[in-house]
N, C-alpha and C positions, 0 to 999 in steps of 0.2 A: 532667415534671421539668425545671427550667431552672437553669442555673448561670451566674452573672454574675461576671466577674473584671475589675476596672478599676483602673487606677493612673495618676496623672499624674506620678509621681515615679520611674518605672522608668528604669534607666540606659539601656535600649535604646529609649526613646521612650514614647509615650502608649499604654499597653496597654489595649485594650478589645475583648475577645473574648467572643462569646456562642454558647452551644450549647444547643439545645432538643431534647430527646429525646421521641419519641412512639411509639405502638404500631406505626406504619408506617414510621418512619424518624427521621432526625435533621436538624436545621437548624443550620448553622454560619455565623457571621459572623466573619471573621478580621481581624487588624490590617491597615490599609493601610500599605504601606511607602513609604519616600522615593523608591524607584526599583524597576524590575522586573528589574534586573541581579542575577544570582546567579552566584557563582564556584564551580565544582566542580573539586576536585583529588583526588589520592589520599588527602589528609588529611580530606576531607569537603566539605561545602557551606558557603559563606560568603554570608550574605544581608545586605541593608542593614537599618538600624534602622527601627522604626515611626516614623510622623510624630510630631513633637514638640509641636504646638500645635493649638488649636481651629481657627484660620484655615487651617492646612494640611489638617487632617483633614476639616473640614466646609466647605471652600471652595464646593462646589456647593450645599450645603444653604443656606448664607448667601445665595448669589446667588438661589436659588429663593425664599427667604423674602422678600427685598427686592423681587423682581419681583412676587410675589403681593400684597404690601402696596401697592405702587404701583398695581397693577391694581384693587384693592379701593377705594382712594381715588378713583381716576378714575371708577369705575363708580357710586359713591354708595351711600347706605344703602338706597335703595328698589330696588336692582337685583337680578336673579336671582342674580348672582355673590355678593352679600352674603348672601342667604338661604341659599345652598349652604354658605357658610363658617360661618354660625351653626349649621346642622345638623351640620356636621363637628365643631364644637367640643364636641358632646355626647359625643364619644368620650373626652374627658379624665377625666370622673368614673370611668370604668371603669379607667383607668390608676391613678388615685388609690386606688381601692378595693384594687387588686391590691398596690400598694406598702405600703399600711397593713396589709393582711393579712400580708404578709411580715414587716414590722417587729414586729407584735404576736405573731406566731408565734415570732420570735426572742426577744423579751423574756419571753414566758410559757413558752417551752420546750415548746410543744405545737402540734398542727395547728389552724389557724385557717381556717374556711370564709369565703369572700368574702361569702356571704349574711348571715352573722352580723355582719360588719363593716358591711355596708350598713344593717342594722337599728340598729346602734349609732350610725352617722353621722347617721341621720335621725330619731332618737328625739326626741320633743317633751317639754316640761316636764311635761305631765300623764301621760306614759308611753305615749301613742299613737305610732304609727309613721307618718311622712309618706312618701308615695310620689312627690311632685312635686319637681322640681328647683327650686332657688332661681333665680328669673327673672333676677336681676341677675348672678349669677356662674356660672350653668349648672353648679352643683355641689350636692351634698347640703348641708343646713344644717350648719354647723360644729359639731362635737362639743365641748361645753364641759367635759366631765367627765374626759376621758382625755388623756394626752399623746400626740399623734398627729403624723404627719409634716407639720404646717404650722409646724414649729418655726422655720424661717428667717423666714417672714412674721411670726410671733408675736414673735420676738426683735426684728425691726425696729420693729414697733409699740410694743413695750415700751420701747425706748430712745428713741423719739420722744415718747411720751406720759407717761412717768413723770417728773413734775416735783415740786418741793417742794409746790406748791399741790395737786396731785392726791393725793399721799401724805397730806397733812393732811386733805383731804376724806374719804379712806377711813378715817382714824383716827376722824374724827367719826362716820362711819356705822357702823363695825364694832366699835369698842372700847367700845360701851355694853353689848355682849353680851346683847342682848335678842331674839335670833333664835330661841331655843329651848333646850331642855335635852336632852342626850344623855349616856349613859355612853360611856366609851372603846370598849367592846366593841360598842355599838350603832353608833357612828361607823365602826368598822372593818368591820362587817357591811354598811353602806351602800356603802362603797367596794368591798367584795368583790362585792356584787350588781351593781355597775356594771362589773365586769370589771377592776377595778384592785386586785389583791390586795396585801397588805402585803409590803414588801421587807425581808429581813434577819432577821426574828424566829427562823426555824428555825436560823440560824447563831448568833445572839447569845444565844439562850436555853439553849444547852447548859450543863449544870450546871458542867462543868469549864472553861468558856470563860475566857479571860484578861480579857475585857472586864468592867469593874465593873458592878454591878447597874443603876446609873442609865443607863449606856450601852446595856445590853440593853433597858431600857424605852424609851429614846429611839429605838432601832432599830424598836421596835414602832409608836410613835405619830408618827414624824417627818414622815409625809406626810399626816396627818389634816387639815391646813389646806386640802386640796383640797375638803373638804366645803363650803367657802365658795362653790364654783361650783354647788352644788345649788340649783335654782330654788325648791324647797319651803322651803329654809332662807333663801336670800338675798332672796326676794320682789322688791320693787322695787329693791333694791340689787344685783341680779345683775350680775356683771362678765364681760367678755370673757376669753378664755383668756389673753391677754397680761398681764392684771392678776392672774392667779392662779398660773399655772405659769411655768416657765423660770428662768433664772439671775437672781440678785439683784445689785444694785450700789448705791452711794451716790447720793443726790440732794443738791443743794446745793453741788456743786463740778463742775469740768470733768471730763469722762470721761477715764479713762486708756484710750487707744485700743487697748490690747493685745487683739486678737481681737474688738473691737466692730464691729458694722455701722455704716455711715454714719448718724449720728443728728443731722445739722445742723438738722433741723426741730424739735428739742426747744427750746422757748422759753427754758428756763433757760440754755442754752448761750450765748445772746447777752445774758444778764443781767449787769450790771456787777459783781455779787458772785458769784452762782452759777456764772458762766462762767469764773471764775479757777481756777487749779490747786488751791488749798486751799479756796476758797469760804468757807463759814461755819465752817470748822473750823481748828484749829491743828495744825501738824506735831507728831506724837507724841501726839495726843489719845487714841489707842486705837481700834482697829477697831470695838470694841463700842459706841463712843459716836457712830458715824456714823448719820445718818438713812438707812435703807435703803429701796429701792423697795418698793412694796406688792405682796404676794403671799402664798402659802400659808404660808411660813416665818415671816414677820413676824406674820401673824395668829395662828398657833399659839403663838408665843412669848408674845404679849400675852394670849392666852386662858388659858394655863397660869398666868401670873402673876396674872391677875384672879381665878382660882379658887383662889388661894393654895396651889398645889401646893408641895411642899417639895423638889423637885429641886434639886441644888446649882447654884450660879451657872454653873459650866462647862457643865452640861447645857443650861441655857437659852440660853447663848451658842452652843453647838454647834447647837441647833435653828435659831436665828436666822440663823446664818452658813453653814449647810450648803450653800446654793446659790450662795454668793458665790465662784464658781469663778475669777473673774478674780483674786481674791486668793489663794485657797488652792491654785490650780493654776499660775497664771501670774505671781504676785508683783506684780500691779498694786496701785495705791493704797498702796504701801509707805511713803510719807511720813507716813501716819497711824498706823503701827504703834507700839505701846508694848511694853515688855518682857513684860508679862503675856499679850500676844497669842500668844506662842510656845506656851503651854500650850493655848490654845483651838485653834490651828492643828493641833496634834497630834491632838486629839479630833475635829475636823471631818474630817480625813483618815481617821481610824479609822472614823468613822461611814459615810463614803462608801464605804470598802472593804467594810464589812459589808453595806451596802445595794446593792452592785453586782450581786448575784444575787437573783433572786426567791426568797423563802422560802415554805415551805408554810404553809397556814392553820393557826394554832395548834390542836393537838388538845386533848383533854380534860385531859391531864396538864400540858401547857405552858400551857393557859389558866388552870389553877389556879395555876401558878407565877407567871404574869403578874398574876393577881388579887391575890396576896400583895404583889407589887412595887407595884402601883397603890395598895394600901392603905397600904403603907409610906411612899409619897411623897404621900399625901393626894390621890390622883387616882381613887379609887374612887367609886362612886355617880354621880349625875347632875351633869354640869358645865354651866355656862352658856356658850352659843356665840353 
């Protein structure tokens, strides 16, 4: 059992303590303090604060890292020192597996075996399990189907590569809806089998819930766009994780840098029109009228419209904008807001609150309830994906 408590904002310094308990004892790493001086009086002990910054705390580590880097450059690629470093790098996948297991355990609310994580990470499109490391990265092949802790890398790639041209290209590939036919329950089962259960339905489907029926249904289906990353469905149009998962944002205008990673490599940002604050839009044009980055939400929105579902307009807007957290959490891109966006914002926040917890797989009674809702909104039977 290991407990990790870390904070960069603690008033007493950079708090990073680690305790590991085992059958034979305990291992503890305490905070490093700014000095070793401690004042003891009749009132008790007064100690100095913990170090406040990375350069203070990891001074020796940075020095060692730079020293080793210089030695490796001087030794060259064919040296024994370089071969030893390559071998040592193989320890990183084990660290990644452990952190992924911890996050999945937290998200799913149950025990997650590292061996199971390993099988998920190395699963191939045909269902076989690979045992070899990717030679280029020295890590298991990237999982395309689940939201895993490569989020920062994925977010950086997303903001660098999502351009107007890319989004239009994906519209051309995906909005023909010629990939196959599945019912909503079949699509849900596919995600369930991949270890990605639906979020929210157990909460939203309560008969006495305040949420309107359409929001209960949206809570059930809101993540089904992830099916776009299924190799059997996507075929030659299979996309990387950054083009399916993660937050959404507008393309065709300069980014509102509230909380965004550095994305200067995005070609649109140096474009004479796309790189301006308003870009191809007018102030007050309405958030729903923006061209959004390509991903699971945009795909699901268009798929439901194509199949002529009768969900109200607010439901479709809520699906499309549910991951636009820069807007609904941080107030970014507010220059494009129209009066009617206030209603959409309310429902987007409500949906995200409902879906913040994992819901149980719908049982027989709730499945029958959802079946009635699907029929009511013309979403029953086979849909084109």
